[in-house]
SEFIZA-3560 file (N, C-alpha, C; in Angstrom, 3 decimals):
REM SEFIZA-3560
<numar><xx>13.194</xx><yy>10.374</yy><zz>6.273</zz><atom>N</atom></numar>
<numar><xx>13.542</xx><yy>10.401</yy><zz>4.879</zz><atom>CA</atom></numar>
<numar><xx>13.904</xx><yy>11.830</yy><zz>4.513</zz><atom>C</atom></numar>
<numar><xx>15.006</xx><yy>12.001</yy><zz>3.842</zz><atom>N</atom></numar>
<numar><xx>15.470</xx><yy>13.325</yy><zz>3.465</zz><atom>CA</atom></numar>
<numar><xx>14.674</xx><yy>13.841</yy><zz>2.271</zz><atom>C</atom></numar>
<numar><xx>14.649</xx><yy>15.155</yy><zz>2.115</zz><atom>N</atom></numar>
<numar><xx>13.958</xx><yy>15.768</yy><zz>0.998</zz><atom>CA</atom></numar>
<numar><xx>14.524</xx><yy>15.214</yy><zz>-0.298</zz><atom>C</atom></numar>
<numar><xx>13.653</xx><yy>14.788</yy><zz>-1.192</zz><atom>N</atom></numar>
<numar><xx>14.075</xx><yy>14.271</yy><zz>-2.476</zz><atom>CA</atom></numar>
<numar><xx>14.415</xx><yy>12.788</yy><zz>-2.468</zz><atom>C</atom></numar>
<numar><xx>14.553</xx><yy>12.209</yy><zz>-1.279</zz><atom>N</atom></numar>
<numar><xx>14.850</xx><yy>10.786</yy><zz>-1.177</zz><atom>CA</atom></numar>
<numar><xx>13.534</xx><yy>10.027</yy><zz>-1.227</zz><atom>C</atom></numar>
<numar><xx>13.487</xx><yy>8.971</yy><zz>-2.005</zz><atom>N</atom></numar>
<numar><xx>12.269</xx><yy>8.185</yy><zz>-2.117</zz><atom>CA</atom></numar>
<numar><xx>12.486</xx><yy>6.816</yy><zz>-1.522</zz><atom>C</atom></numar>
<numar><xx>11.440</xx><yy>6.271</yy><zz>-0.949</zz><atom>N</atom></numar>
<numar><xx>11.509</xx><yy>4.903</yy><zz>-0.444</zz><atom>CA</atom></numar>
<numar><xx>11.614</xx><yy>3.955</yy><zz>-1.630</zz><atom>C</atom></numar>
<numar><xx>12.377</xx><yy>2.912</yy><zz>-1.471</zz><atom>N</atom></numar>
<numar><xx>12.510</xx><yy>1.930</yy><zz>-2.540</zz><atom>CA</atom></numar>
<numar><xx>11.242</xx><yy>1.085</yy><zz>-2.605</zz><atom>C</atom></numar>
<numar><xx>10.706</xx><yy>0.926</yy><zz>-3.791</zz><atom>N</atom></numar>
<numar><xx>9.530</xx><yy>0.101</yy><zz>-3.995</zz><atom>CA</atom></numar>
<numar><xx>9.838</xx><yy>-0.827</yy><zz>-5.159</zz><atom>C</atom></numar>
<numar><xx>10.370</xx><yy>-2.003</yy><zz>-4.848</zz><atom>N</atom></numar>
<numar><xx>10.715</xx><yy>-2.955</yy><zz>-5.887</zz><atom>CA</atom></numar>
<numar><xx>9.612</xx><yy>-3.983</yy><zz>-6.110</zz><atom>C</atom></numar>
<numar><xx>8.722</xx><yy>-4.128</yy><zz>-5.146</zz><atom>N</atom></numar>
<numar><xx>7.648</xx><yy>-5.104</yy><zz>-5.235</zz><atom>CA</atom></numar>
<numar><xx>6.592</xx><yy>-4.569</yy><zz>-6.206</zz><atom>C</atom></numar>
<numar><xx>6.313</xx><yy>-5.300</yy><zz>-7.285</zz><atom>N</atom></numar>
<numar><xx>5.342</xx><yy>-4.805</yy><zz>-8.275</zz><atom>CA</atom></numar>
<numar><xx>3.956</xx><yy>-4.513</yy><zz>-7.689</zz><atom>C</atom></numar>
<numar><xx>3.479</xx><yy>-5.356</yy><zz>-6.756</zz><atom>N</atom></numar>
<numar><xx>2.171</xx><yy>-5.108</yy><zz>-6.160</zz><atom>CA</atom></numar>
<numar><xx>2.204</xx><yy>-3.843</yy><zz>-5.315</zz><atom>C</atom></numar>
<numar><xx>3.217</xx><yy>-3.684</yy><zz>-4.506</zz><atom>N</atom></numar>
<numar><xx>3.325</xx><yy>-2.478</yy><zz>-3.674</zz><atom>CA</atom></numar>
<numar><xx>3.374</xx><yy>-1.233</yy><zz>-4.551</zz><atom>C</atom></numar>
<numar><xx>4.126</xx><yy>-1.322</yy><zz>-5.629</zz><atom>N</atom></numar>
<numar><xx>4.241</xx><yy>-0.182</yy><zz>-6.540</zz><atom>CA</atom></numar>
<numar><xx>2.890</xx><yy>0.164</yy><zz>-7.154</zz><atom>C</atom></numar>
<numar><xx>2.157</xx><yy>-0.844</yy><zz>-7.612</zz><atom>N</atom></numar>
<numar><xx>0.845</xx><yy>-0.586</yy><zz>-8.221</zz><atom>CA</atom></numar>
<numar><xx>-0.152</xx><yy>-0.052</yy><zz>-7.192</zz><atom>C</atom></numar>
<numar><xx>-0.122</xx><yy>-0.602</yy><zz>-5.976</zz><atom>N</atom></numar>
<numar><xx>-1.020</xx><yy>-0.112</yy><zz>-4.928</zz><atom>CA</atom></numar>
<numar><xx>-0.769</xx><yy>1.360</yy><zz>-4.647</zz><atom>C</atom></numar>
<numar><xx>0.495</xx><yy>1.714</yy><zz>-4.469</zz><atom>N</atom></numar>
<numar><xx>0.820</xx><yy>3.111</yy><zz>-4.188</zz><atom>CA</atom></numar>
<numar><xx>0.446</xx><yy>4.014</yy><zz>-5.353</zz><atom>C</atom></numar>
<numar><xx>0.671</xx><yy>3.553</yy><zz>-6.554</zz><atom>N</atom></numar>
<numar><xx>0.328</xx><yy>4.339</yy><zz>-7.742</zz><atom>CA</atom></numar>
<numar><xx>-1.172</xx><yy>4.625</yy><zz>-7.773</zz><atom>C</atom></numar>
<numar><xx>-1.959</xx><yy>3.604</yy><zz>-7.539</zz><atom>N</atom></numar>
<numar><xx>-3.420</xx><yy>3.775</yy><zz>-7.553</zz><atom>CA</atom></numar>
<numar><xx>-3.865</xx><yy>4.704</yy><zz>-6.428</zz><atom>C</atom></numar>
<numar><xx>-3.339</xx><yy>4.481</yy><zz>-5.240</zz><atom>N</atom></numar>
<numar><xx>-3.744</xx><yy>5.283</yy><zz>-4.082</zz><atom>CA</atom></numar>
<numar><xx>-3.386</xx><yy>6.756</yy><zz>-4.274</zz><atom>C</atom></numar>
<numar><xx>-2.142</xx><yy>7.035</yy><zz>-4.606</zz><atom>N</atom></numar>
<numar><xx>-1.691</xx><yy>8.424</yy><zz>-4.669</zz><atom>CA</atom></numar>
<numar><xx>-2.161</xx><yy>9.175</yy><zz>-5.914</zz><atom>C</atom></numar>
<numar><xx>-2.587</xx><yy>8.474</yy><zz>-6.944</zz><atom>N</atom></numar>
<numar><xx>-3.068</xx><yy>9.153</yy><zz>-8.147</zz><atom>CA</atom></numar>
<numar><xx>-4.588</xx><yy>9.217</yy><zz>-8.239</zz><atom>C</atom></numar>
<numar><xx>-5.276</xx><yy>8.720</yy><zz>-7.247</zz><atom>N</atom></numar>
<numar><xx>-6.741</xx><yy>8.745</yy><zz>-7.244</zz><atom>CA</atom></numar>
<numar><xx>-7.225</xx><yy>10.085</yy><zz>-6.697</zz><atom>C</atom></numar>
<numar><xx>-7.767</xx><yy>10.940</yy><zz>-7.552</zz><atom>N</atom></numar>
<numar><xx>-8.203</xx><yy>12.263</yy><zz>-7.089</zz><atom>CA</atom></numar>
<numar><xx>-9.426</xx><yy>12.200</yy><zz>-6.169</zz><atom>C</atom></numar>
<numar><xx>-10.146</xx><yy>11.090</yy><zz>-6.189</zz><atom>N</atom></numar>
<numar><xx>-11.339</xx><yy>10.972</yy><zz>-5.348</zz><atom>CA</atom></numar>
<numar><xx>-11.037</xx><yy>10.438</yy><zz>-3.954</zz><atom>C</atom></numar>
<numar><xx>-9.809</xx><yy>9.998</yy><zz>-3.734</zz><atom>N</atom></numar>
<numar><xx>-9.431</xx><yy>9.433</yy><zz>-2.446</zz><atom>CA</atom></numar>
<numar><xx>-9.112</xx><yy>10.560</yy><zz>-1.468</zz><atom>C</atom></numar>
<numar><xx>-9.673</xx><yy>10.440</yy><zz>-0.282</zz><atom>N</atom></numar>
<numar><xx>-9.470</xx><yy>11.490</yy><zz>0.711</zz><atom>CA</atom></numar>
<numar><xx>-7.993</xx><yy>11.676</yy><zz>1.020</zz><atom>C</atom></numar>
<numar><xx>-7.611</xx><yy>12.921</yy><zz>1.150</zz><atom>N</atom></numar>
<numar><xx>-6.221</xx><yy>13.276</yy><zz>1.445</zz><atom>CA</atom></numar>
<numar><xx>-5.757</xx><yy>12.655</yy><zz>2.755</zz><atom>C</atom></numar>
<numar><xx>-6.642</xx><yy>12.544</yy><zz>3.730</zz><atom>N</atom></numar>
<numar><xx>-6.262</xx><yy>11.988</yy><zz>5.032</zz><atom>CA</atom></numar>
<numar><xx>-5.802</xx><yy>10.537</yy><zz>4.909</zz><atom>C</atom></numar>
<numar><xx>-6.401</xx><yy>9.774</yy><zz>3.972</zz><atom>N</atom></numar>
<numar><xx>-5.951</xx><yy>8.396</yy><zz>3.733</zz><atom>CA</atom></numar>
<numar><xx>-4.516</xx><yy>8.389</yy><zz>3.231</zz><atom>C</atom></numar>
<numar><xx>-4.242</xx><yy>9.269</yy><zz>2.286</zz><atom>N</atom></numar>
<numar><xx>-2.906</xx><yy>9.342</yy><zz>1.703</zz><atom>CA</atom></numar>
<numar><xx>-1.881</xx><yy>9.794</yy><zz>2.749</zz><atom>C</atom></numar>
<numar><xx>-2.249</xx><yy>10.767</yy><zz>3.556</zz><atom>N</atom></numar>
<numar><xx>-1.331</xx><yy>11.265</yy><zz>4.583</zz><atom>CA</atom></numar>
<numar><xx>-1.059</xx><yy>10.201</yy><zz>5.643</zz><atom>C</atom></numar>
<numar><xx>-2.082</xx><yy>9.479</yy><zz>6.052</zz><atom>N</atom></numar>
<numar><xx>-1.889</xx><yy>8.408</yy><zz>7.035</zz><atom>CA</atom></numar>
<numar><xx>-0.973</xx><yy>7.321</yy><zz>6.486</zz><atom>C</atom></numar>
<numar><xx>-1.169</xx><yy>6.967</yy><zz>5.235</zz><atom>N</atom></numar>
<numar><xx>-0.332</xx><yy>5.959</yy><zz>4.605</zz><atom>CA</atom></numar>
<numar><xx>1.115</xx><yy>6.438</yy><zz>4.519</zz><atom>C</atom></numar>
<numar><xx>1.300</xx><yy>7.674</yy><zz>4.131</zz><atom>N</atom></numar>
<numar><xx>2.647</xx><yy>8.241</yy><zz>4.059</zz><atom>CA</atom></numar>
<numar><xx>3.310</xx><yy>8.214</yy><zz>5.426</zz><atom>C</atom></numar>
<numar><xx>2.582</xx><yy>8.607</yy><zz>6.451</zz><atom>N</atom></numar>
<numar><xx>3.126</xx><yy>8.579</yy><zz>7.813</zz><atom>CA</atom></numar>
<numar><xx>3.521</xx><yy>7.169</yy><zz>8.220</zz><atom>C</atom></numar>
<numar><xx>2.673</xx><yy>6.189</yy><zz>7.904</zz><atom>N</atom></numar>
<numar><xx>2.980</xx><yy>4.800</yy><zz>8.247</zz><atom>CA</atom></numar>
<numar><xx>4.255</xx><yy>4.337</yy><zz>7.543</zz><atom>C</atom></numar>
<numar><xx>4.370</xx><yy>4.650</yy><zz>6.263</zz><atom>N</atom></numar>
<numar><xx>5.563</xx><yy>4.260</yy><zz>5.508</zz><atom>CA</atom></numar>
<numar><xx>6.810</xx><yy>4.881</yy><zz>6.128</zz><atom>C</atom></numar>
<numar><xx>6.751</xx><yy>6.179</yy><zz>6.390</zz><atom>N</atom></numar>
<numar><xx>7.915</xx><yy>6.874</yy><zz>6.947</zz><atom>CA</atom></numar>
<numar><xx>8.255</xx><yy>6.404</yy><zz>8.355</zz><atom>C</atom></numar>
<numar><xx>7.246</xx><yy>6.083</yy><zz>9.147</zz><atom>N</atom></numar>
<numar><xx>7.464</xx><yy>5.707</yy><zz>10.548</zz><atom>CA</atom></numar>
<numar><xx>7.836</xx><yy>4.248</yy><zz>10.752</zz><atom>C</atom></numar>
<numar><xx>7.438</xx><yy>3.368</yy><zz>9.841</zz><atom>N</atom></numar>
<numar><xx>7.610</xx><yy>1.941</yy><zz>10.124</zz><atom>CA</atom></numar>
<numar><xx>8.457</xx><yy>1.168</yy><zz>9.131</zz><atom>C</atom></numar>
<numar><xx>8.584</xx><yy>1.657</yy><zz>7.927</zz><atom>N</atom></numar>
<numar><xx>9.271</xx><yy>0.878</yy><zz>6.907</zz><atom>CA</atom></numar>
<numar><xx>10.738</xx><yy>1.282</yy><zz>6.800</zz><atom>C</atom></numar>
<numar><xx>11.617</xx><yy>0.288</yy><zz>6.697</zz><atom>N</atom></numar>
<numar><xx>13.042</xx><yy>0.591</yy><zz>6.580</zz><atom>CA</atom></numar>
<numar><xx>13.332</xx><yy>1.388</yy><zz>5.311</zz><atom>C</atom></numar>
<numar><xx>14.185</xx><yy>2.356</yy><zz>5.444</zz><atom>N</atom></numar>
<numar><xx>14.494</xx><yy>3.215</yy><zz>4.294</zz><atom>CA</atom></numar>
<numar><xx>15.466</xx><yy>2.567</yy><zz>3.323</zz><atom>C</atom></numar>
<numar><xx>16.135</xx><yy>1.527</yy><zz>3.771</zz><atom>N</atom></numar>
<numar><xx>17.147</xx><yy>0.887</yy><zz>2.930</zz><atom>CA</atom></numar>
<numar><xx>16.636</xx><yy>-0.371</yy><zz>2.253</zz><atom>C</atom></numar>
<numar><xx>15.388</xx><yy>-0.721</yy><zz>2.493</zz><atom>N</atom></numar>
<numar><xx>14.809</xx><yy>-1.933</yy><zz>1.903</zz><atom>CA</atom></numar>
<numar><xx>13.557</xx><yy>-1.562</yy><zz>1.114</zz><atom>C</atom></numar>
<numar><xx>13.246</xx><yy>-2.362</yy><zz>0.112</zz><atom>N</atom></numar>
<numar><xx>12.018</xx><yy>-2.103</yy><zz>-0.653</zz><atom>CA</atom></numar>
<numar><xx>10.775</xx><yy>-2.221</yy><zz>0.232</zz><atom>C</atom></numar>
<numar><xx>9.762</xx><yy>-1.462</yy><zz>-0.113</zz><atom>N</atom></numar>
<numar><xx>8.495</xx><yy>-1.538</yy><zz>0.598</zz><atom>CA</atom></numar>
<numar><xx>7.902</xx><yy>-2.922</yy><zz>0.400</zz><atom>C</atom></numar>
<numar><xx>7.517</xx><yy>-3.543</yy><zz>1.475</zz><atom>N</atom></numar>
<numar><xx>6.968</xx><yy>-4.897</yy><zz>1.463</zz><atom>CA</atom></numar>
<numar><xx>5.463</xx><yy>-4.833</yy><zz>1.213</zz><atom>C</atom></numar>
<numar><xx>5.018</xx><yy>-5.461</yy><zz>0.120</zz><atom>N</atom></numar>
<numar><xx>3.597</xx><yy>-5.447</yy><zz>-0.223</zz><atom>CA</atom></numar>
<numar><xx>2.755</xx><yy>-6.108</yy><zz>0.859</zz><atom>C</atom></numar>
<numar><xx>3.254</xx><yy>-7.175</yy><zz>1.466</zz><atom>N</atom></numar>
<numar><xx>2.497</xx><yy>-7.846</yy><zz>2.528</zz><atom>CA</atom></numar>
<numar><xx>2.276</xx><yy>-6.908</yy><zz>3.706</zz><atom>C</atom></numar>
<numar><xx>3.305</xx><yy>-6.170</yy><zz>4.090</zz><atom>N</atom></numar>
<numar><xx>3.168</xx><yy>-5.220</yy><zz>5.193</zz><atom>CA</atom></numar>
<numar><xx>2.185</xx><yy>-4.110</yy><zz>4.826</zz><atom>C</atom></numar>
<numar><xx>2.239</xx><yy>-3.668</yy><zz>3.586</zz><atom>N</atom></numar>
<numar><xx>1.325</xx><yy>-2.630</yy><zz>3.116</zz><atom>CA</atom></numar>
<numar><xx>-0.120</xx><yy>-3.117</yy><zz>3.169</zz><atom>C</atom></numar>
<numar><xx>-0.356</xx><yy>-4.325</yy><zz>2.695</zz><atom>N</atom></numar>
<numar><xx>-1.708</xx><yy>-4.886</yy><zz>2.712</zz><atom>CA</atom></numar>
<numar><xx>-2.182</xx><yy>-5.085</yy><zz>4.147</zz><atom>C</atom></numar>
<numar><xx>-1.310</xx><yy>-5.544</yy><zz>5.030</zz><atom>N</atom></numar>
<numar><xx>-1.673</xx><yy>-5.703</yy><zz>6.444</zz><atom>CA</atom></numar>
<numar><xx>-2.049</xx><yy>-4.359</yy><zz>7.057</zz><atom>C</atom></numar>
<numar><xx>-1.274</xx><yy>-3.327</yy><zz>6.752</zz><atom>N</atom></numar>
<numar><xx>-1.585</xx><yy>-1.989</yy><zz>7.259</zz><atom>CA</atom></numar>
<numar><xx>-2.963</xx><yy>-1.547</yy><zz>6.774</zz><atom>C</atom></numar>
<numar><xx>-3.218</xx><yy>-1.709</yy><zz>5.489</zz><atom>N</atom></numar>
<numar><xx>-4.509</xx><yy>-1.293</yy><zz>4.943</zz><atom>CA</atom></numar>
<numar><xx>-5.659</xx><yy>-2.065</yy><zz>5.585</zz><atom>C</atom></numar>
<numar><xx>-5.471</xx><yy>-3.363</yy><zz>5.780</zz><atom>N</atom></numar>
<numar><xx>-6.525</xx><yy>-4.176</yy><zz>6.395</zz><atom>CA</atom></numar>
<numar><xx>-6.810</xx><yy>-3.724</yy><zz>7.823</zz><atom>C</atom></numar>
<numar><xx>-5.776</xx><yy>-3.384</yy><zz>8.551</zz><atom>N</atom></numar>
<numar><xx>-5.942</xx><yy>-3.009</yy><zz>9.958</zz><atom>CA</atom></numar>
<numar><xx>-6.378</xx><yy>-1.562</yy><zz>10.154</zz><atom>C</atom></numar>
<numar><xx>-5.895</xx><yy>-0.657</yy><zz>9.311</zz><atom>N</atom></numar>
<numar><xx>-6.102</xx><yy>0.764</yy><zz>9.571</zz><atom>CA</atom></numar>
<numar><xx>-6.941</xx><yy>1.506</yy><zz>8.535</zz><atom>C</atom></numar>
<numar><xx>-7.050</xx><yy>0.956</yy><zz>7.347</zz><atom>N</atom></numar>
<numar><xx>-7.822</xx><yy>1.617</yy><zz>6.306</zz><atom>CA</atom></numar>
<numar><xx>-8.638</xx><yy>0.589</yy><zz>5.507</zz><atom>C</atom></numar>
<numar><xx>-9.524</xx><yy>-0.143</yy><zz>6.205</zz><atom>N</atom></numar>
<numar><xx>-10.284</xx><yy>-1.198</yy><zz>5.517</zz><atom>CA</atom></numar>
<numar><xx>-11.160</xx><yy>-0.677</yy><zz>4.377</zz><atom>C</atom></numar>
<numar><xx>-11.634</xx><yy>0.553</yy><zz>4.467</zz><atom>N</atom></numar>
<numar><xx>-12.444</xx><yy>1.112</yy><zz>3.384</zz><atom>CA</atom></numar>
<numar><xx>-11.619</xx><yy>1.248</yy><zz>2.113</zz><atom>C</atom></numar>
<numar><xx>-10.389</xx><yy>1.680</yy><zz>2.285</zz><atom>N</atom></numar>
<numar><xx>-9.488</xx><yy>1.825</yy><zz>1.141</zz><atom>CA</atom></numar>
<numar><xx>-9.140</xx><yy>0.453</yy><zz>0.566</zz><atom>C</atom></numar>
<numar><xx>-8.873</xx><yy>-0.519</yy><zz>1.416</zz><atom>N</atom></numar>
<numar><xx>-8.577</xx><yy>-1.869</yy><zz>0.942</zz><atom>CA</atom></numar>
<numar><xx>-9.761</xx><yy>-2.436</yy><zz>0.166</zz><atom>C</atom></numar>
<numar><xx>-10.958</xx><yy>-2.207</yy><zz>0.676</zz><atom>N</atom></numar>
<numar><xx>-12.169</xx><yy>-2.680</yy><zz>-0.006</zz><atom>CA</atom></numar>
<numar><xx>-12.256</xx><yy>-2.073</yy><zz>-1.404</zz><atom>C</atom></numar>
<numar><xx>-11.937</xx><yy>-0.821</yy><zz>-1.496</zz><atom>N</atom></numar>
<numar><xx>-11.960</xx><yy>-0.122</yy><zz>-2.784</zz><atom>CA</atom></numar>
<numar><xx>-10.901</xx><yy>-0.690</yy><zz>-3.736</zz><atom>C</atom></numar>
<numar><xx>-9.728</xx><yy>-1.006</yy><zz>-3.197</zz><atom>N</atom></numar>
<numar><xx>-8.658</xx><yy>-1.561</yy><zz>-4.019</zz><atom>CA</atom></numar>
<numar><xx>-8.984</xx><yy>-2.975</yy><zz>-4.508</zz><atom>C</atom></numar>
<numar><xx>-9.733</xx><yy>-3.720</yy><zz>-3.701</zz><atom>N</atom></numar>
<numar><xx>-10.079</xx><yy>-5.102</yy><zz>-4.055</zz><atom>CA</atom></numar>
<numar><xx>-10.904</xx><yy>-5.185</yy><zz>-5.337</zz><atom>C</atom></numar>
<numar><xx>-11.605</xx><yy>-4.140</yy><zz>-5.685</zz><atom>N</atom></numar>
<numar><xx>-12.435</xx><yy>-4.167</yy><zz>-6.891</zz><atom>CA</atom></numar>
<numar><xx>-11.752</xx><yy>-3.517</yy><zz>-8.091</zz><atom>C</atom></numar>
<numar><xx>-10.543</xx><yy>-3.029</yy><zz>-7.905</zz><atom>N</atom></numar>
<numar><xx>-9.805</xx><yy>-2.412</yy><zz>-9.000</zz><atom>CA</atom></numar>
<numar><xx>-9.311</xx><yy>-3.507</yy><zz>-9.943</zz><atom>C</atom></numar>
<numar><xx>-9.732</xx><yy>-3.444</yy><zz>-11.191</zz><atom>N</atom></numar>
<numar><xx>-9.403</xx><yy>-4.513</yy><zz>-12.144</zz><atom>CA</atom></numar>
<numar><xx>-7.911</xx><yy>-4.635</yy><zz>-12.418</zz><atom>C</atom></numar>
<numar><xx>-7.162</xx><yy>-3.571</yy><zz>-12.217</zz><atom>N</atom></numar>
<numar><xx>-5.717</xx><yy>-3.608</yy><zz>-12.476</zz><atom>CA</atom></numar>
<numar><xx>-4.976</xx><yy>-4.501</yy><zz>-11.488</zz><atom>C</atom></numar>
<numar><xx>-5.501</xx><yy>-4.621</yy><zz>-10.265</zz><atom>N</atom></numar>
<numar><xx>-4.769</xx><yy>-5.355</yy><zz>-9.224</zz><atom>CA</atom></numar>
<numar><xx>-5.616</xx><yy>-6.380</yy><zz>-8.493</zz><atom>C</atom></numar>
<numar><xx>-6.853</xx><yy>-6.533</yy><zz>-8.893</zz><atom>N</atom></numar>
<numar><xx>-7.813</xx><yy>-7.378</yy><zz>-8.189</zz><atom>CA</atom></numar>
<numar><xx>-7.277</xx><yy>-8.775</yy><zz>-7.895</zz><atom>C</atom></numar>
<numar><xx>-6.795</xx><yy>-9.473</yy><zz>-8.907</zz><atom>N</atom></numar>
<numar><xx>-6.343</xx><yy>-10.852</yy><zz>-8.729</zz><atom>CA</atom></numar>
<numar><xx>-5.078</xx><yy>-10.939</yy><zz>-7.886</zz><atom>C</atom></numar>
<numar><xx>-4.125</xx><yy>-10.055</yy><zz>-8.154</zz><atom>N</atom></numar>
<numar><xx>-2.874</xx><yy>-10.081</yy><zz>-7.398</zz><atom>CA</atom></numar>
<numar><xx>-3.111</xx><yy>-9.720</yy><zz>-5.933</zz><atom>C</atom></numar>
<numar><xx>-3.987</xx><yy>-8.776</yy><zz>-5.675</zz><atom>N</atom></numar>
<numar><xx>-4.319</xx><yy>-8.400</yy><zz>-4.306</zz><atom>CA</atom></numar>
<numar><xx>-5.030</xx><yy>-9.544</yy><zz>-3.594</zz><atom>C</atom></numar>
<numar><xx>-5.909</xx><yy>-10.243</yy><zz>-4.290</zz><atom>N</atom></numar>
<numar><xx>-6.601</xx><yy>-11.394</yy><zz>-3.703</zz><atom>CA</atom></numar>
<numar><xx>-5.588</xx><yy>-12.466</yy><zz>-3.295</zz><atom>C</atom></numar>
<numar><xx>-4.590</xx><yy>-12.717</yy><zz>-4.152</zz><atom>N</atom></numar>
<numar><xx>-3.545</xx><yy>-13.697</yy><zz>-3.808</zz><atom>CA</atom></numar>
<numar><xx>-2.745</xx><yy>-13.245</yy><zz>-2.594</zz><atom>C</atom></numar>
<numar><xx>-2.437</xx><yy>-11.962</yy><zz>-2.510</zz><atom>N</atom></numar>
<numar><xx>-1.685</xx><yy>-11.433</yy><zz>-1.367</zz><atom>CA</atom></numar>
<numar><xx>-2.494</xx><yy>-11.590</yy><zz>-0.083</zz><atom>C</atom></numar>
<numar><xx>-3.791</xx><yy>-11.328</yy><zz>-0.152</zz><atom>N</atom></numar>
<numar><xx>-4.643</xx><yy>-11.467</yy><zz>1.028</zz><atom>CA</atom></numar>
<numar><xx>-4.760</xx><yy>-12.925</yy><zz>1.450</zz><atom>C</atom></numar>
<numar><xx>-4.872</xx><yy>-13.838</yy><zz>0.484</zz><atom>N</atom></numar>
<numar><xx>-4.907</xx><yy>-15.276</yy><zz>0.798</zz><atom>CA</atom></numar>
<numar><xx>-3.623</xx><yy>-15.703</yy><zz>1.481</zz><atom>C</atom></numar>
<numar><xx>-2.513</xx><yy>-15.217</yy><zz>0.995</zz><atom>N</atom></numar>
<numar><xx>-1.217</xx><yy>-15.550</yy><zz>1.562</zz><atom>CA</atom></numar>
<numar><xx>-1.122</xx><yy>-15.065</yy><zz>3.018</zz><atom>C</atom></numar>
<numar><xx>-1.651</xx><yy>-13.891</yy><zz>3.278</zz><atom>N</atom></numar>
<numar><xx>-1.651</xx><yy>-13.356</yy><zz>4.644</zz><atom>CA</atom></numar>
<numar><xx>-2.541</xx><yy>-14.169</yy><zz>5.557</zz><atom>C</atom></numar>
<numar><xx>-3.675</xx><yy>-14.633</yy><zz>5.031</zz><atom>N</atom></numar>
<numar><xx>-4.609</xx><yy>-15.427</yy><zz>5.819</zz><atom>CA</atom></numar>
<numar><xx>-4.006</xx><yy>-16.771</yy><zz>6.243</zz><atom>C</atom></numar>
<numar><xx>-3.124</xx><yy>-17.293</yy><zz>5.406</zz><atom>N</atom></numar>
<numar><xx>-2.493</xx><yy>-18.584</yy><zz>5.702</zz><atom>CA</atom></numar>
<numar><xx>-1.433</xx><yy>-18.493</yy><zz>6.792</zz><atom>C</atom></numar>
<numar><xx>-0.968</xx><yy>-17.286</yy><zz>7.060</zz><atom>N</atom></numar>
<numar><xx>0.091</xx><yy>-17.101</yy><zz>8.080</zz><atom>CA</atom></numar>
<numar><xx>-0.438</xx><yy>-17.292</yy><zz>9.461</zz><atom>C</atom></numar>
//
């Protein structure tokens, strides 16, 4: 990704997840850096960030962060639906 270029995030859940993660001052920097690396290394730059892929990444690589997000009232229900959808696959 070039300097100043941002990944497209059209999925409302993905957008809210990233907003919560990157604006949380109590969240360890290493979590944010790992997530950024994953986005840059694996997600297509020409397509919106996929919330399902983001949730799968968090479940596999940052379960503590996912657990923390599951109790966030802003996204609790939508995240639960996304996790149920992943479980059905």
